[in-house]
Biotite code that builds the C-alpha atoms (Angstrom):
import biotite.structure as struc

atoms = struc.array([
    struc.Atom([-0.031, 0.059, -0.056], chain_id="A", res_id=1, res_name="MET", atom_name="CA", element="C"),
    struc.Atom([1.329, 3.322, -1.052], chain_id="A", res_id=2, res_name="LYS", atom_name="CA", element="C"),
    struc.Atom([1.546, 6.208, 1.473], chain_id="A", res_id=3, res_name="THR", atom_name="CA", element="C"),
    struc.Atom([0.120, 9.492, 0.389], chain_id="A", res_id=4, res_name="GLN", atom_name="CA", element="C"),
    struc.Atom([1.952, 12.537, 1.540], chain_id="A", res_id=5, res_name="ILE", atom_name="CA", element="C"),
    struc.Atom([-0.047, 15.572, 2.008], chain_id="A", res_id=6, res_name="ILE", atom_name="CA", element="C"),
    struc.Atom([1.529, 18.602, 0.211], chain_id="A", res_id=7, res_name="ASP", atom_name="CA", element="C"),
    struc.Atom([1.539, 21.809, 2.402], chain_id="A", res_id=8, res_name="LEU", atom_name="CA", element="C"),
    struc.Atom([3.327, 24.159, 0.211], chain_id="A", res_id=9, res_name="LYS", atom_name="CA", element="C"),
    struc.Atom([2.092, 27.551, 0.020], chain_id="A", res_id=10, res_name="ARG", atom_name="CA", element="C"),
    struc.Atom([1.553, 27.480, -3.765], chain_id="A", res_id=11, res_name="ARG", atom_name="CA", element="C"),
    struc.Atom([-0.511, 24.211, -3.623], chain_id="A", res_id=12, res_name="ASN", atom_name="CA", element="C"),
    struc.Atom([-2.674, 25.468, -0.630], chain_id="A", res_id=13, res_name="ILE", atom_name="CA", element="C"),
    struc.Atom([-3.357, 28.729, -2.693], chain_id="A", res_id=14, res_name="LEU", atom_name="CA", element="C"),
    struc.Atom([-4.423, 26.736, -5.783], chain_id="A", res_id=15, res_name="LYS", atom_name="CA", element="C"),
    struc.Atom([-6.826, 24.599, -3.817], chain_id="A", res_id=16, res_name="GLN", atom_name="CA", element="C"),
    struc.Atom([-8.342, 27.565, -1.979], chain_id="A", res_id=17, res_name="SER", atom_name="CA", element="C"),
    struc.Atom([-8.971, 29.379, -5.393], chain_id="A", res_id=18, res_name="LEU", atom_name="CA", element="C"),
    struc.Atom([-10.411, 26.113, -6.783], chain_id="A", res_id=19, res_name="PHE", atom_name="CA", element="C"),
    struc.Atom([-12.790, 25.850, -3.851], chain_id="A", res_id=20, res_name="GLY", atom_name="CA", element="C"),
    struc.Atom([-13.870, 29.432, -3.947], chain_id="A", res_id=21, res_name="LEU", atom_name="CA", element="C"),
    struc.Atom([-14.619, 29.299, -7.686], chain_id="A", res_id=22, res_name="SER", atom_name="CA", element="C"),
    struc.Atom([-16.553, 26.222, -7.237], chain_id="A", res_id=23, res_name="ALA", atom_name="CA", element="C"),
    struc.Atom([-18.606, 27.942, -4.546], chain_id="A", res_id=24, res_name="VAL", atom_name="CA", element="C"),
    struc.Atom([-19.167, 30.890, -6.824], chain_id="A", res_id=25, res_name="ALA", atom_name="CA", element="C"),
    struc.Atom([-20.209, 28.800, -9.686], chain_id="A", res_id=26, res_name="ALA", atom_name="CA", element="C"),
    struc.Atom([-22.730, 27.017, -7.552], chain_id="A", res_id=27, res_name="ALA", atom_name="CA", element="C"),
    struc.Atom([-24.319, 30.148, -6.523], chain_id="A", res_id=28, res_name="ALA", atom_name="CA", element="C"),
    struc.Atom([-24.688, 31.346, -10.121], chain_id="A", res_id=29, res_name="ILE", atom_name="CA", element="C"),
    struc.Atom([-26.138, 27.926, -11.338], chain_id="A", res_id=30, res_name="VAL", atom_name="CA", element="C"),
    struc.Atom([-28.423, 27.306, -8.376], chain_id="A", res_id=31, res_name="SER", atom_name="CA", element="C"),
    struc.Atom([-32.216, 28.264, -8.659], chain_id="A", res_id=32, res_name="PRO", atom_name="CA", element="C"),
    struc.Atom([-33.081, 31.468, -7.037], chain_id="A", res_id=33, res_name="LYS", atom_name="CA", element="C"),
    struc.Atom([-35.988, 31.524, -4.505], chain_id="A", res_id=34, res_name="GLN", atom_name="CA", element="C"),
    struc.Atom([-38.556, 34.147, -4.750], chain_id="A", res_id=35, res_name="VAL", atom_name="CA", element="C"),
    struc.Atom([-39.052, 36.290, -1.508], chain_id="A", res_id=36, res_name="PHE", atom_name="CA", element="C"),
    struc.Atom([-42.258, 37.877, -0.441], chain_id="A", res_id=37, res_name="ALA", atom_name="CA", element="C"),
    struc.Atom([-42.085, 41.441, 1.013], chain_id="A", res_id=38, res_name="GLU", atom_name="CA", element="C"),
    struc.Atom([-41.247, 40.426, 4.563], chain_id="A", res_id=39, res_name="ASP", atom_name="CA", element="C"),
    struc.Atom([-37.972, 38.558, 3.477], chain_id="A", res_id=40, res_name="GLY", atom_name="CA", element="C"),
    struc.Atom([-39.348, 34.900, 3.802], chain_id="A", res_id=41, res_name="LEU", atom_name="CA", element="C"),
    struc.Atom([-39.434, 32.748, 0.581], chain_id="A", res_id=42, res_name="PRO", atom_name="CA", element="C"),
    struc.Atom([-42.677, 31.905, -1.129], chain_id="A", res_id=43, res_name="LYS", atom_name="CA", element="C"),
    struc.Atom([-43.563, 28.322, -1.109], chain_id="A", res_id=44, res_name="LEU", atom_name="CA", element="C"),
    struc.Atom([-43.066, 26.827, -4.598], chain_id="A", res_id=45, res_name="VAL", atom_name="CA", element="C"),
    struc.Atom([-45.572, 24.077, -5.763], chain_id="A", res_id=46, res_name="GLU", atom_name="CA", element="C"),
    struc.Atom([-42.611, 21.653, -6.524], chain_id="A", res_id=47, res_name="ASP", atom_name="CA", element="C"),
    struc.Atom([-41.391, 21.609, -2.847], chain_id="A", res_id=48, res_name="ASP", atom_name="CA", element="C"),
    struc.Atom([-41.420, 18.047, -1.386], chain_id="A", res_id=49, res_name="PRO", atom_name="CA", element="C"),
    struc.Atom([-43.639, 19.295, 1.625], chain_id="A", res_id=50, res_name="MET", atom_name="CA", element="C"),
    struc.Atom([-46.140, 21.072, -0.795], chain_id="A", res_id=51, res_name="ALA", atom_name="CA", element="C"),
    struc.Atom([-46.296, 18.034, -2.992], chain_id="A", res_id=52, res_name="ILE", atom_name="CA", element="C"),
    struc.Atom([-46.942, 15.932, 0.025], chain_id="A", res_id=53, res_name="GLY", atom_name="CA", element="C"),
    struc.Atom([-49.962, 17.903, 1.017], chain_id="A", res_id=54, res_name="VAL", atom_name="CA", element="C"),
    struc.Atom([-51.234, 18.782, -2.413], chain_id="A", res_id=55, res_name="GLY", atom_name="CA", element="C"),
    struc.Atom([-50.585, 22.573, -2.213], chain_id="A", res_id=56, res_name="TYR", atom_name="CA", element="C"),
    struc.Atom([-51.108, 24.893, -5.046], chain_id="A", res_id=57, res_name="LYS", atom_name="CA", element="C"),
    struc.Atom([-50.663, 28.646, -5.318], chain_id="A", res_id=58, res_name="ASN", atom_name="CA", element="C"),
    struc.Atom([-54.159, 28.842, -6.987], chain_id="A", res_id=59, res_name="ASP", atom_name="CA", element="C"),
    struc.Atom([-56.909, 26.854, -5.262], chain_id="A", res_id=60, res_name="ALA", atom_name="CA", element="C"),
    struc.Atom([-58.661, 26.737, -8.498], chain_id="A", res_id=61, res_name="THR", atom_name="CA", element="C"),
    struc.Atom([-56.051, 24.328, -9.967], chain_id="A", res_id=62, res_name="GLN", atom_name="CA", element="C"),
    struc.Atom([-56.630, 21.686, -7.116], chain_id="A", res_id=63, res_name="ILE", atom_name="CA", element="C"),
    struc.Atom([-57.415, 18.258, -8.669], chain_id="A", res_id=64, res_name="ASP", atom_name="CA", element="C"),
    struc.Atom([-60.906, 17.557, -6.994], chain_id="A", res_id=65, res_name="ILE", atom_name="CA", element="C"),
    struc.Atom([-60.779, 13.832, -8.108], chain_id="A", res_id=66, res_name="VAL", atom_name="CA", element="C"),
    struc.Atom([-57.642, 13.450, -5.997], chain_id="A", res_id=67, res_name="LYS", atom_name="CA", element="C"),
    struc.Atom([-58.757, 15.985, -3.192], chain_id="A", res_id=68, res_name="TYR", atom_name="CA", element="C"),
    struc.Atom([-62.579, 15.606, -3.149], chain_id="A", res_id=69, res_name="PRO", atom_name="CA", element="C"),
    struc.Atom([-62.537, 17.715, 0.191], chain_id="A", res_id=70, res_name="LYS", atom_name="CA", element="C"),
    struc.Atom([-62.074, 20.747, -2.392], chain_id="A", res_id=71, res_name="ARG", atom_name="CA", element="C"),
    struc.Atom([-65.114, 19.774, -4.397], chain_id="A", res_id=72, res_name="ALA", atom_name="CA", element="C"),
    struc.Atom([-68.471, 21.464, -4.452], chain_id="A", res_id=73, res_name="GLY", atom_name="CA", element="C"),
    struc.Atom([-69.699, 24.866, -3.158], chain_id="A", res_id=74, res_name="GLU", atom_name="CA", element="C"),
    struc.Atom([-68.300, 24.306, 0.297], chain_id="A", res_id=75, res_name="GLU", atom_name="CA", element="C"),
    struc.Atom([-64.844, 23.254, -1.145], chain_id="A", res_id=76, res_name="GLY", atom_name="CA", element="C"),
    struc.Atom([-64.705, 26.270, -3.333], chain_id="A", res_id=77, res_name="ALA", atom_name="CA", element="C"),
    struc.Atom([-64.804, 28.394, -0.214], chain_id="A", res_id=78, res_name="LYS", atom_name="CA", element="C"),
    struc.Atom([-61.601, 26.771, 1.147], chain_id="A", res_id=79, res_name="GLN", atom_name="CA", element="C"),
    struc.Atom([-58.552, 29.029, 0.880], chain_id="A", res_id=80, res_name="LEU", atom_name="CA", element="C"),
    struc.Atom([-55.335, 29.411, 2.784], chain_id="A", res_id=81, res_name="CYS", atom_name="CA", element="C"),
    struc.Atom([-56.646, 32.918, 3.832], chain_id="A", res_id=82, res_name="GLU", atom_name="CA", element="C"),
    struc.Atom([-59.435, 31.208, 5.803], chain_id="A", res_id=83, res_name="ASN", atom_name="CA", element="C"),
    struc.Atom([-57.561, 28.279, 7.114], chain_id="A", res_id=84, res_name="CYS", atom_name="CA", element="C"),
    struc.Atom([-56.945, 28.039, 10.869], chain_id="A", res_id=85, res_name="ALA", atom_name="CA", element="C"),
    struc.Atom([-53.298, 27.349, 10.095], chain_id="A", res_id=86, res_name="LEU", atom_name="CA", element="C"),
    struc.Atom([-52.798, 30.551, 8.178], chain_id="A", res_id=87, res_name="TYR", atom_name="CA", element="C"),
    struc.Atom([-51.372, 33.312, 10.249], chain_id="A", res_id=88, res_name="THR", atom_name="CA", element="C"),
    struc.Atom([-50.710, 35.989, 7.493], chain_id="A", res_id=89, res_name="GLY", atom_name="CA", element="C"),
    struc.Atom([-52.215, 39.439, 7.570], chain_id="A", res_id=90, res_name="GLU", atom_name="CA", element="C"),
    struc.Atom([-55.653, 39.969, 6.387], chain_id="A", res_id=91, res_name="LYS", atom_name="CA", element="C"),
    struc.Atom([-55.850, 40.922, 2.748], chain_id="A", res_id=92, res_name="ASP", atom_name="CA", element="C"),
    struc.Atom([-52.331, 40.090, 2.051], chain_id="A", res_id=93, res_name="ALA", atom_name="CA", element="C"),
    struc.Atom([-51.265, 38.329, -1.126], chain_id="A", res_id=94, res_name="GLU", atom_name="CA", element="C"),
    struc.Atom([-48.856, 35.937, 0.756], chain_id="A", res_id=95, res_name="TRP", atom_name="CA", element="C"),
    struc.Atom([-48.611, 34.887, 4.321], chain_id="A", res_id=96, res_name="GLY", atom_name="CA", element="C"),
    struc.Atom([-47.280, 32.521, 6.849], chain_id="A", res_id=97, res_name="LYS", atom_name="CA", element="C"),
    struc.Atom([-48.674, 29.010, 7.587], chain_id="A", res_id=98, res_name="CYS", atom_name="CA", element="C"),
    struc.Atom([-47.739, 26.919, 10.484], chain_id="A", res_id=99, res_name="THR", atom_name="CA", element="C"),
    struc.Atom([-47.409, 23.783, 8.169], chain_id="A", res_id=100, res_name="ILE", atom_name="CA", element="C"),
    struc.Atom([-44.801, 25.495, 6.157], chain_id="A", res_id=101, res_name="PHE", atom_name="CA", element="C"),
    struc.Atom([-42.292, 27.019, 8.571], chain_id="A", res_id=102, res_name="ALA", atom_name="CA", element="C"),
    struc.Atom([-40.069, 29.626, 7.334], chain_id="A", res_id=103, res_name="GLY", atom_name="CA", element="C"),
    struc.Atom([-41.929, 30.043, 3.901], chain_id="A", res_id=104, res_name="LYS", atom_name="CA", element="C"),
    struc.Atom([-45.072, 31.831, 2.846], chain_id="A", res_id=105, res_name="GLN", atom_name="CA", element="C"),
    struc.Atom([-48.076, 30.551, 1.178], chain_id="A", res_id=106, res_name="VAL", atom_name="CA", element="C"),
    struc.Atom([-50.527, 32.324, -1.355], chain_id="A", res_id=107, res_name="ASN", atom_name="CA", element="C"),
    struc.Atom([-53.635, 33.560, 0.512], chain_id="A", res_id=108, res_name="ALA", atom_name="CA", element="C"),
    struc.Atom([-55.657, 32.208, -2.669], chain_id="A", res_id=109, res_name="LYS", atom_name="CA", element="C"),
    struc.Atom([-53.848, 28.927, -2.313], chain_id="A", res_id=110, res_name="GLY", atom_name="CA", element="C"),
    struc.Atom([-54.987, 25.493, -0.733], chain_id="A", res_id=111, res_name="TRP", atom_name="CA", element="C"),
    struc.Atom([-53.592, 22.273, 0.702], chain_id="A", res_id=112, res_name="CYS", atom_name="CA", element="C"),
    struc.Atom([-55.232, 19.098, 1.899], chain_id="A", res_id=113, res_name="SER", atom_name="CA", element="C"),
    struc.Atom([-54.444, 20.134, 5.631], chain_id="A", res_id=114, res_name="VAL", atom_name="CA", element="C"),
    struc.Atom([-56.878, 23.012, 5.296], chain_id="A", res_id=115, res_name="TRP", atom_name="CA", element="C"),
    struc.Atom([-59.157, 23.505, 8.494], chain_id="A", res_id=116, res_name="ALA", atom_name="CA", element="C"),
    struc.Atom([-61.873, 26.082, 9.058], chain_id="A", res_id=117, res_name="PRO", atom_name="CA", element="C"),
    struc.Atom([-61.105, 28.967, 11.466], chain_id="A", res_id=118, res_name="LYS", atom_name="CA", element="C"),
    struc.Atom([-63.050, 28.985, 14.685], chain_id="A", res_id=119, res_name="ALA", atom_name="CA", element="C"),
])
């Protein structure tokens, strides 16, 4: 078995540091940007794994009522994030916080299968 010697020459350390920094910069450029709401929290995107798990859509009219019959009918049409017990956003705001999606904001006109009526 061959023993590997670590080269601690200043030139090699500098080269490796520059390579690491350029990789970080490239990743920052290539990575997708998040959309932020006015108060600085990112908006929940529909392809987020948690959003997919609960059937979240930014536009409640886009919900598949065959898959989520709770949203069907006249009563289901009234179900929106803005009138859900878990929504803590400001009244009349386009985006607001939800206790299900910590650190992200949901669209007030959105919907997910966890919807529960406000008391």
